[in-house]
C-alpha positions in Angstrom: -2.7 -21.3 -41.4 -6.0 -20.0 -40.2 -6.2 -22.7 -37.4 -2.7 -21.7 -36.2 -3.8 -18.1 -35.7 -6.8 -19.3 -33.7 -4.7 -21.6 -31.6 -2.3 -18.7 -30.8 -5.1 -16.5 -29.8 -6.6 -19.2 -27.6 -3.2 -19.7 -26.1 -2.8 -16.0 -25.3 -6.3 -15.9 -23.8 -5.6 -19.0 -21.7 -2.3 -17.5 -20.5 -4.1 -14.2 -19.6 -6.8 -16.0 -17.7 -4.2 -18.0 -15.9 -2.5 -14.8 -14.8 -5.8 -13.2 -13.7 -7.5 -16.2 -12.0 -4.4 -17.5 -10.2 -4.0 -19.1 -6.8 -1.3 -16.5 -5.9 -3.7 -13.5 -6.6 -6.4 -15.1 -4.4 -3.9 -15.6 -1.6 -2.8 -12.0 -1.8 -6.4 -10.7 -1.9 -7.5 -12.8 1.1 -4.4 -11.9 3.0 -4.9 -8.2 2.3 -8.6 -8.3 3.3 -7.8 -10.2 6.5 -4.9 -7.9 7.4 -7.1 -4.8 6.9 -9.9 -6.2 9.1 -7.4 -7.0 12.0 -5.9 -3.5 11.8 -9.3 -1.7 11.6 -10.7 -3.6 14.7 -7.7 -2.4 16.7 -7.7 1.2 15.7 -11.4 1.9 14.8 -12.0 4.7 17.5 -9.3 6.8 15.8 -11.3 6.5 12.6 -14.4 7.7 14.4 -12.6 10.7 15.7 -11.2 11.5 12.3 -14.6 11.4 10.6 -16.2 13.7 13.1 -13.4 16.3 12.8 -13.6 16.3 9.0 -17.4 16.7 8.9 -18.5 18.6 12.0 -17.3 22.2 11.4 -18.0 23.4 14.9 -16.1 20.6 16.7 -12.8 22.1 17.7 -9.6 20.5 16.4 -8.1 18.7 19.4 -5.7 15.8 19.9 -7.3 12.4 19.0 -7.5 11.1 22.6 -9.3 14.3 23.7 -11.8 14.0 20.7 -12.4 10.3 21.5 -13.0 11.2 25.2 -15.5 13.9 24.2 -17.4 11.6 22.0 -17.5 8.9 24.6 -18.7 11.4 27.3 -21.4 12.9 25.0 -22.7 9.7 23.4 -21.3 6.7 25.4 -18.2 4.6 25.0 -19.9 2.3 22.4 -20.3 5.3 20.1 -16.6 5.1 19.3 -17.4 1.7 17.6 -20.6 2.9 15.8 -20.8 1.5 12.3 -17.9 -1.0 12.9 -19.5 -4.0 11.2 -20.4 -2.0 8.0 -16.8 -0.7 8.0 -15.3 -4.1 8.3 -17.6 -5.4 5.5 -16.7 -2.5 3.3 -13.0 -2.7 4.1 -12.9 -6.5 3.6 -14.6 -6.2 0.1 -12.5 -3.1 -0.8 -9.1 -4.6 0.1 -10.0 -7.9 -1.5 -10.7 -6.1 -4.8 -7.7 -3.9 -4.5 -5.1 -6.5 -3.7 -6.5 -9.0 -6.2 -6.5 -6.3 -9.0 -3.0 -5.0 -8.0 -1.4 -8.4 -8.0 -3.4 -9.4 -11.1 -2.1 -6.4 -13.1 1.5 -7.2 -11.9 1.1 -10.8 -13.1 -0.3 -9.8 -16.4 2.2 -7.1 -17.3 5.3 -8.4 -15.5 4.7 -12.1 -15.3 7.5 -14.0 -13.6 10.4 -12.3 -15.4 9.4 -8.6 -15.5 11.4 -6.3 -13.4 9.3 -4.1 -11.0 10.2 -0.4 -10.6 8.6 2.6 -8.9 6.7 3.8 -12.0 5.2 0.4 -12.6 4.2 0.1 -9.0 2.6 3.5 -9.1 0.7 2.7 -12.4 -0.6 -0.7 -11.3 -1.6 0.7 -7.8 -3.5 3.6 -9.4 -5.3 1.3 -11.9 -6.3 -1.0 -9.1 -7.5 2.0 -7.0 -9.7 3.3 -9.8 -11.3 -0.1 -10.3 -11.8 -0.5 -6.5 -13.5 2.9 -6.3 -15.9 2.2 -9.1 -16.9 -1.2 -7.5 -17.0 -0.3 -3.8 -18.0 3.4 -3.4 -21.6 2.5 -2.6 -20.4 0.5 0.4 -18.3 3.5 1.6 -21.2 5.9 1.2 -23.3 3.6 3.3 -20.4 3.2 5.7 -20.1 6.9 6.4 -23.9 7.3 6.9 -24.1 4.4 9.4 -21.0 5.7 11.2 -22.7 9.2 11.7 -26.1 7.8 12.5 -27.2 9.1 15.9 -24.1 11.3 16.2 -24.4 14.6 18.1 -23.1 17.3 15.8 -22.0 20.8 17.0 -22.5 22.3 13.5 -26.0 23.8 13.4 -26.9 22.8 9.8 -26.0 19.2 10.5 -27.7 19.1 13.9 -31.0 20.3 12.5 -30.8 18.0 9.5 -33.1 14.9 9.9 -31.4 12.0 8.2 -33.2 8.7 7.7 -32.4 5.8 10.1 -30.8 2.8 8.4 -30.9 -0.8 9.6 -27.7 -2.1 8.2 -25.9 -2.0 4.8 -28.7 -3.4 2.6 -31.4 -1.1 4.1 -29.1 1.9 3.7 -28.4 1.1 0.0 -32.1 0.8 -0.8 -33.2 3.9 1.1 -30.4 6.1 -0.3 -31.2 4.9 -3.9 -34.9 5.4 -3.4 -34.8 8.8 -1.6 -31.8 10.5 -3.2 -31.4 8.6 -6.5 -29.0 5.8 -7.4 -26.3 8.3 -8.3 -26.2 9.3 -4.6 -24.6 5.9 -3.9 -21.6 7.1 -5.8 -21.3 10.5 -4.0 -17.7 11.4 -3.7 -16.6 9.1 -6.5 -14.6 11.8 -8.3 -12.4 12.7 -5.3 -12.2 9.0 -4.5 -10.8 8.4 -8.0 -8.4 11.3 -7.6 -7.6 9.8 -4.1 -6.6 6.5 -5.8 -3.3 8.4 -5.9 -3.2 7.8 -2.1 -2.8 4.0 -2.2 -0.8 4.4 -5.4 1.8 6.5 -3.6 1.5 4.3 -0.5 2.2 1.1 -2.5 5.0 2.7 -4.6 6.8 3.9 -1.4 6.1 0.5 0.3 7.4 -1.6 -2.5 10.5 0.7 -3.0 11.5 0.6 0.7 10.7 -3.1 1.0 12.9 -3.9 -2.0 15.7 -1.8 -0.6 15.7 -3.8 2.7 15.3 -7.1 0.9 18.4 -6.2 -1.2 20.3 -4.8 1.8 19.8 -8.0 3.8 19.7 -10.4 0.8 16.4 -11.9 1.9 12.8 -11.7 0.8 11.5 -12.6 4.3 11.7 -9.5 6.5 10.7 -9.2 10.1 7.1 -8.3 11.2 8.4 -5.2 12.9 10.2 -4.0 9.7 7.0 -4.6 7.6 5.1 -2.5 10.3 7.7 0.4 10.0 7.7 0.3 6.2 3.9 0.3 6.0 3.8 3.3 8.4 6.3 5.3 6.3 4.4 4.6 3.1 1.0 5.5 4.5 2.3 8.7 6.2 3.8 9.9 3.0 0.6 9.2 1.0 -1.7 10.8 3.6 0.2 14.0 4.0 0.1 14.6 0.2 -3.6 13.8 -0.4 -5.3 14.8 2.9 -7.3 17.8 1.7 -9.1 15.6 -0.9 -9.9 13.1 1.9 -11.7 15.9 3.8 -13.8 16.7 0.7 -14.5 13.0 0.2 -15.8 12.6 3.7 -18.1 15.6 3.4 -19.5 14.4 0.1 -20.2 10.9 1.4 -21.9 12.2 4.5 -24.7 13.7 2.3 -25.9 16.3 4.9 -26.0 19.2 2.4 -27.5 19.0 -1.1 -25.1 21.8 -2.3 -22.1 19.9 -1.0 -23.3 16.6 -2.6 -23.4 18.2 -6.0 -20.3 20.4 -5.6 -17.1 20.0 -7.5 -13.8 19.3 -5.9 -12.4 22.8 -6.4 -15.6 24.5 -5.1 -15.6 22.2 -2.0 -11.9 23.1 -1.3 -12.7 26.8 -1.9 -15.7 26.7 0.4 -13.7 25.0 3.1 -10.9 27.7 2.9 -13.6 30.5 2.9 -15.2 29.1 6.1 -12.3 27.8 8.1 -9.1 29.1 6.4 -6.4 26.9 5.0 -6.2 25.0 8.3 -9.7 23.6 7.4 -8.1 21.6 4.7 -6.1 19.7 7.3 -8.6 19.5 10.1 -8.5 16.1 11.7 -5.2 15.2 10.0 -3.6 14.2 13.3 -6.4 11.7 13.9 -6.2 10.6 10.3 -2.4 10.2 10.4 -2.5 8.4 13.7 -5.3 6.1 12.6 -4.3 5.4 9.0 -0.6 5.1 9.7 -1.0 2.7 12.5 -3.8 0.8 10.6 -1.8 0.5 7.4 1.3 -0.5 9.3 -0.5 -3.3 11.1 -2.4 -4.2 7.9 0.9 -4.6 5.9 2.5 -6.6 8.6 -0.5 -9.0 8.9 -0.9 -9.2 5.1 2.8 -10.1 4.6 2.8 -12.7 7.4 -0.6 -14.3 6.5 0.4 -14.5 2.8 3.8 -16.0 3.6 2.2 -18.5 6.0 -0.3 -19.7 3.4 2.3 -19.9 0.6 4.6 -21.8 3.0 1.8 -24.3 4.1 0.6 -24.9 0.5 4.2 -25.3 -0.7 4.8 -27.8 2.0 1.7 -29.7 1.1 2.6 -29.7 -2.6 6.0 -31.2 -1.6 4.4 -33.9 0.5 1.9 -34.7 -2.3 4.7 -35.1 -4.9 6.7 -37.5 -2.7 
């Protein structure tokens, strides 16, 4: 009787490992990472404009093309792509972790027979987001520092602040840990965890709308254009709801002000409102919406098509091998 219990436990453990370390999860993770890299390369200048507007208090809120033109005129056209490689590295790692965890959780709790719904999508996406934040926040802190390195700020306290020069991701990780303490690598973690609600809402809306069209047209294979539109709708919804927290997150990660680095989310929001009014909470949102909506839309389209292609090729190979 004792051996039967052990066997059952081993069987459960084996089944759990099979769900977690599965070929399907790996394909989704690689496809999500590849899709995000493609999208970011295309729309990166918009991300540069958004970051500057969120952090540089004295830079006037203008339309994204005007902000990009100002940055290019002041610092050169290549400044729009400053920090691109660290962003791609961080994004690739982050999306790999996120897509793998999200699909792994779905496989564990739903398996092949469980029925998905909006609440489950929201829960799995939030759990994946929290795990992703805890694992990859140091990369995003470094990413923000490298992106702002050499930037010409209009805000006096940032302009006078002498920040260390970093030679890539590894050098930045070491210098930040040595000069500011290891905990500085997780600056902005709390708002980032709260902001895990952003991809949670995004994935919930995306899955809901995707299932609607799949049911409407009785097919699981939608067109690339439709995936693009669904991704845009999902990201726009999530961004509008959570944007003030994204402003706080960017300022904490930048690390220009010791008081800001150690401040709580409510105090950061309160200080922003005191200095700039309620509109300060949404400064740069146009650039953020334009950048993230287009990036997410292209990312989802690339992700779905890359994953479908890989599954199709491997399915075809399996069929050939079995013949």
